[in-house]
C-alpha positions as CSV (number, residue, x, y, z in Angstrom):
1,X,107.9,93.5,104.0
2,X,105.3,94.2,106.7
3,X,102.7,97.0,106.3
4,X,104.4,99.1,109.0
5,X,107.7,98.8,107.3
6,X,106.1,99.8,104.0
7,X,104.5,102.9,105.6
8,X,107.8,103.9,107.2
9,X,109.6,103.7,103.8
10,X,106.8,105.8,102.3
11,X,107.2,108.4,105.0
12,X,111.0,108.5,104.6
13,X,110.7,108.9,100.9
14,X,108.0,111.6,101.0
15,X,109.4,113.7,103.9
16,X,112.9,113.2,102.5
17,X,111.7,114.6,99.2
18,X,110.4,117.7,101.0
19,X,113.8,118.1,102.8
20,X,115.6,117.7,99.5
21,X,113.4,120.4,97.9
22,X,114.4,122.8,100.7
23,X,118.0,121.9,100.3
24,X,117.7,122.7,96.5
25,X,115.9,125.9,97.4
26,X,119.0,127.1,99.3
27,X,121.3,126.2,96.5
28,X,119.3,127.5,93.5
29,X,120.2,130.9,91.9
30,X,117.5,133.5,92.5
31,X,116.5,133.7,88.8
32,X,115.3,130.0,89.1
33,X,113.0,131.0,91.9
34,X,111.0,133.5,89.9
35,X,107.2,133.6,89.7
36,X,107.3,132.1,86.2
37,X,109.4,129.2,87.5
38,X,107.0,128.7,90.3
39,X,104.0,128.7,88.0
40,X,105.5,126.2,85.6
41,X,106.4,123.8,88.4
42,X,102.9,124.3,89.9
43,X,101.2,123.4,86.7
44,X,103.5,120.4,86.1
45,X,103.0,119.1,89.6
46,X,99.2,119.6,89.3
47,X,99.2,116.9,86.6
48,X,101.2,114.6,88.9
49,X,98.9,115.4,91.9
50,X,95.8,114.5,89.8
51,X,97.5,111.2,88.8
52,X,98.4,110.5,92.4
53,X,94.9,111.0,93.5
54,X,93.5,108.6,90.9
55,X,96.1,105.9,91.7
56,X,95.6,106.3,95.4
57,X,91.8,106.0,95.0
58,X,92.3,102.9,92.8
59,X,94.5,101.3,95.5
60,X,92.0,102.1,98.3
61,X,89.1,100.7,96.3
62,X,91.1,97.5,95.4
63,X,92.2,97.0,99.0
64,X,88.7,97.5,100.3
65,X,87.3,94.9,97.8
66,X,90.0,92.5,98.9
67,X,89.2,93.0,102.6
68,X,85.5,92.6,102.0
69,X,86.1,89.4,100.1
70,X,88.0,88.0,103.1
71,X,85.2,89.0,105.4
72,X,82.6,87.4,103.1
73,X,84.7,84.2,103.0
74,X,84.8,83.9,106.8
75,X,81.1,84.5,107.2
76,X,80.2,82.1,104.4
77,X,82.4,79.3,105.7
78,X,80.9,79.7,109.2
79,X,77.4,79.5,107.9
80,X,78.1,76.5,105.7
81,X,79.9,74.6,108.6
82,X,76.9,75.0,110.9
83,X,74.4,74.1,108.2
84,X,76.4,71.0,107.3
85,X,76.6,69.9,111.0
86,X,72.8,70.2,111.2
87,X,72.4,68.1,108.0
88,X,74.7,65.4,109.5
89,X,72.8,65.4,112.7
90,X,69.6,64.7,110.8
91,X,71.3,62.0,108.9
92,X,72.0,59.9,112.0
93,X,74.5,58.9,114.6
94,X,76.8,57.3,112.1
95,X,78.0,60.8,111.0
96,X,79.7,61.4,114.4
97,X,83.2,60.9,112.9
98,X,82.5,63.3,110.0
99,X,81.2,65.9,112.5
100,X,84.4,65.6,114.5
101,X,86.4,66.2,111.3
102,X,84.2,69.2,110.5
103,X,84.8,70.8,113.9
104,X,88.6,70.2,113.5
105,X,88.5,71.9,110.1
106,X,86.9,75.0,111.6
107,X,89.4,75.0,114.5
108,X,92.2,74.7,111.9
109,X,90.8,77.8,110.1
110,X,90.6,79.9,113.2
111,X,94.3,79.1,113.7
112,X,95.1,79.7,110.0
113,X,93.5,83.1,110.1
114,X,96.0,84.4,112.7
115,X,99.0,82.8,111.0
116,X,101.5,85.0,109.3
117,X,102.7,84.4,105.7
118,X,105.8,82.6,106.9
119,X,103.6,80.0,108.5
120,X,101.6,79.6,105.3
121,X,102.9,76.1,104.4
122,X,102.0,74.8,107.8
123,X,98.4,75.8,107.2
124,X,98.1,74.4,103.7
125,X,94.6,73.0,103.4
126,X,95.9,70.0,101.4
127,X,98.2,69.1,104.2
128,X,95.5,69.6,106.8
129,X,92.9,67.4,105.0
130,X,94.6,64.1,104.6
131,X,91.5,62.5,106.2
132,X,89.1,64.8,104.3
133,X,85.6,65.7,105.4
134,X,84.3,65.1,101.9
135,X,85.7,61.5,102.0
136,X,84.1,60.9,105.4
137,X,80.7,61.9,104.1
138,X,81.1,60.0,100.8
139,X,81.7,56.8,102.7
140,X,78.3,57.0,104.4
141,X,75.8,54.3,103.2
142,X,72.3,55.8,103.0
143,X,69.6,53.4,104.2
144,X,66.7,55.2,102.8
145,X,65.7,58.1,100.4
146,X,65.8,60.7,103.2
147,X,69.4,59.8,104.1
148,X,70.4,59.7,100.4
149,X,69.1,63.3,100.1
150,X,70.8,64.5,103.3
151,X,74.1,62.9,102.1
152,X,73.9,64.8,98.8
153,X,73.3,68.0,100.7
154,X,76.2,67.3,103.0
155,X,78.5,66.6,100.0
156,X,77.6,69.9,98.4
157,X,78.2,71.8,101.6
158,X,81.6,70.0,102.0
159,X,82.6,71.0,98.5
160,X,81.7,74.6,99.3
161,X,83.6,74.6,102.5
162,X,86.6,73.2,100.7
163,X,86.3,75.9,98.1
164,X,86.3,78.6,100.7
165,X,89.3,77.1,102.5
166,X,91.4,77.2,99.4
167,X,90.1,80.7,98.6
168,X,91.3,81.9,102.0
169,X,94.6,80.1,101.6
170,X,95.3,81.7,98.2
171,X,94.2,85.1,99.3
172,X,96.8,85.1,102.0
173,X,99.5,84.9,99.2
174,X,98.3,87.8,97.2
175,X,100.7,90.8,97.8
176,X,100.1,94.5,97.6
177,X,100.8,95.5,93.9
178,X,104.5,96.5,94.3
179,X,105.1,98.3,91.0
180,X,102.0,100.4,91.4
181,X,103.0,101.3,95.0
182,X,106.6,102.1,94.0
183,X,105.4,104.4,91.3
184,X,103.0,106.1,93.6
185,X,105.7,106.7,96.2
186,X,108.0,108.2,93.5
187,X,105.3,110.6,92.4
188,X,104.6,111.6,96.0
189,X,108.3,112.2,96.6
190,X,108.5,114.4,93.5
191,X,105.5,116.4,94.6
192,X,107.1,117.1,98.0
193,X,110.3,118.0,96.4
194,X,108.4,120.7,94.4
195,X,106.7,121.8,97.7
196,X,110.1,122.3,99.3
197,X,111.8,124.1,96.4
198,X,109.8,127.3,96.6
199,X,109.4,127.9,100.4
200,X,111.8,129.3,102.9
201,X,112.5,126.6,105.6
202,X,111.0,127.4,109.0
203,X,109.3,125.5,111.8
204,X,105.8,126.0,110.4
205,X,106.7,124.8,106.9
206,X,108.6,121.8,108.2
207,X,105.9,120.8,110.6
208,X,103.2,121.1,107.9
209,X,105.2,118.9,105.5
210,X,105.9,116.4,108.3
211,X,102.2,116.1,109.1
212,X,101.3,115.7,105.4
213,X,103.9,113.0,105.0
214,X,102.6,111.2,108.1
215,X,99.1,111.3,106.7
216,X,100.1,109.8,103.4
217,X,102.2,107.1,105.2
218,X,99.1,106.4,107.3
219,X,97.0,106.0,104.1
220,X,99.5,103.5,102.7
221,X,99.5,101.7,106.0
222,X,95.7,101.2,105.8
223,X,95.9,100.0,102.2
224,X,98.7,97.5,103.0
225,X,96.7,96.3,106.1
226,X,93.5,95.7,104.1
227,X,95.6,93.5,101.7
228,X,96.1,91.2,104.7
229,X,92.5,90.5,105.9
230,X,93.4,87.4,107.9
231,X,96.2,89.1,110.0
232,X,97.8,92.3,110.9
233,X,96.4,95.4,112.6
234,X,93.2,95.6,110.6
235,X,91.8,92.1,110.1
236,X,88.5,90.5,109.5
237,X,86.8,89.3,112.7
238,X,86.9,85.6,113.4
239,X,83.6,86.0,115.5
240,X,81.6,84.0,112.8
241,X,84.0,81.1,113.0
242,X,84.0,81.1,116.8
243,X,80.2,81.3,116.9
244,X,80.1,78.4,114.5
245,X,82.4,76.4,116.8
246,X,80.0,77.0,119.7
247,X,77.2,75.4,117.6
248,X,79.2,72.4,116.3
249,X,78.9,69.0,118.0
250,X,75.8,70.2,120.0
């Protein structure tokens, strides 16, 4: 399910809960709407509201960490690719084929970043690296100590680039924690039911609850988007990869 669809479901559940509460308010006997009843519900929902705030903060923190990890992976890969290209240049002209493979690998990653999850198999690093960069570098035959040292550095960088590629690939498959999100939406719906139960329906009340539900749906949208750092409305910039492409093969 897309992040927009998730946020719409959240909005429907939360605002629907408020409308349900107002409907219950119109059907409840007056003795159930006493001050004591209001106080009991307020105290009970206060506990739920505290729990909701903690869980929502946990989700925001987790999503932000996930997003930052994606941003770091992009930047690290771009830096490693440029450095490896420089190392191969210093090795000698026989690394031309390896440099072409390196540039193709970065181009592949730029395309992969914008691919949706349905296209995940097409951007499988294992399928894309049948003629691997690591193998191309390993096939080099150093003629002196300097070339041997540069070949070792290039192999280390190639291994690091491969590690980052797989990290990006696997991160694209990690979903938003559904059970936690479902429980959060249930708690929010119950809170809004309690809000609607003890108010008389009017334009001001309905508008206030509508705006609150939209705000919560927007928060869930941001969380869901940050769990997709390589695509969606809020995605990490591919500027480092494009800057690296401009430097490769020069």
